[in-house]
Every structure is written in C-alpha cells, then in structure tokens.
N, C-alpha and C positions, 0 to 999 in steps of 0.2 A: 501753589501752596508749598511752603517750605517748613520743615520741622523747626521747632523752637527749642533751643537747648535750655536746660535748667541753669539758673545762676549758681555760682559756686557755693553760696550759703543756703541753698534750697533744702538740703538734706541734713542740716545741723540745727539742733535745738532740743529742748526738753520734750520727751514723748515721741520723738521721731527716731525710727530705727537708725542705727549708726552705719549700717551697710546696705547698699542697694545696688542692683545690677540690672541692666536691660536684658530681658529674656526674649522679646519679640517686638516687632513693629506692626501695628494694626492699621492697615490702609483703609480707613472708613470711606474715603473718596470725596467727601464733602466736609463742610465745617462741622466740627463736633462741639456740641454745647453741653453734653452731659456724659459722664462715665461712672460706672459702678462696677464693683468686683464681687463675685459670689463668695460665700463662705461655706465650705472650704474653697480656696482660690483655684477654681477650675475654669470658670467662665468670666469674661469681661463683656460688659454691655456698653456700646457706644451709641449715643443718640444725637440726631441732628438732621435738619432739612428733610423731613418726611419719613424717617425710618429709624428703627433701633436695630442694630446689628449685634448678634451674639457670637462671640469668639471663644473657642476652646483653647485655653492657654496651657493645658496639660500636654499638648503636642506643639512645642515652640516652632517647629518648621512649617506648621500649617499657615498658609498665606490667605486663606479665604474664610469668611464667616460661616458658621455652621447653620445659621438661620438669619433671616431678615424679616422684621415685623414692620409693615408699612403703617405709619401713624404720624400724628403731628406732635412733635416735641417742642412745646412752647416755653417750657421753663428750663432752668439750668440744673435740674436735679432729678436723678432717677434713683429709686430706692428698691433694692432687692430684698424681698421678704419671703423666705421659703420658696414656694412654688409660684410666687407672683412678682411681677415687675411693675412697680407703681410709678406713675408720673405725678409729681407734686405740682400743685397750682397755687 
C-alpha cells in the first residue's frame, strides 16, 4: 500500500481552510474506509478491516494508536459524538 497524494486543487474552494500542513502519518496497517476527528482536535479515529484505531494527535511524534477497538466497520462513516463513537449504517 502506498500513500496517495492530494491533487493540487484539493485544498482550494469556498469553505475550505486556506492553509493546511501535515502533522503526522497514521499507519493504520490495513485499508482505511472511515476517518473522523474529535473536537477539540486531539484524537483521530481510523476504521477498517475489523477494527477502529484511536490516535492521539496532540503528540505528533507518537507512531502507535492509543487504543484499538475490534469491530466490523461495514460503512464508510464514523461519527464522534461526545463520549461515543458511532458507526452509521
């Protein structure tokens, strides 16, 4: 599996922040079919192929997830609501 670069026009348009920078690379290890970010932006949740991994992005040097939740992620959307992570169907 190889990283996929964003096309040049991916970060340009109405309602899209004008500046972005990469702060970390999260090596989920398998195909990722869903990603969500907590508010405030401390955790990133990546889901796919039997698990959801929780990453603490407040420490950019951290290369391992802080937690792994074994489950079936059958849809392409995860929703973070307060203390709950919901899989939509």
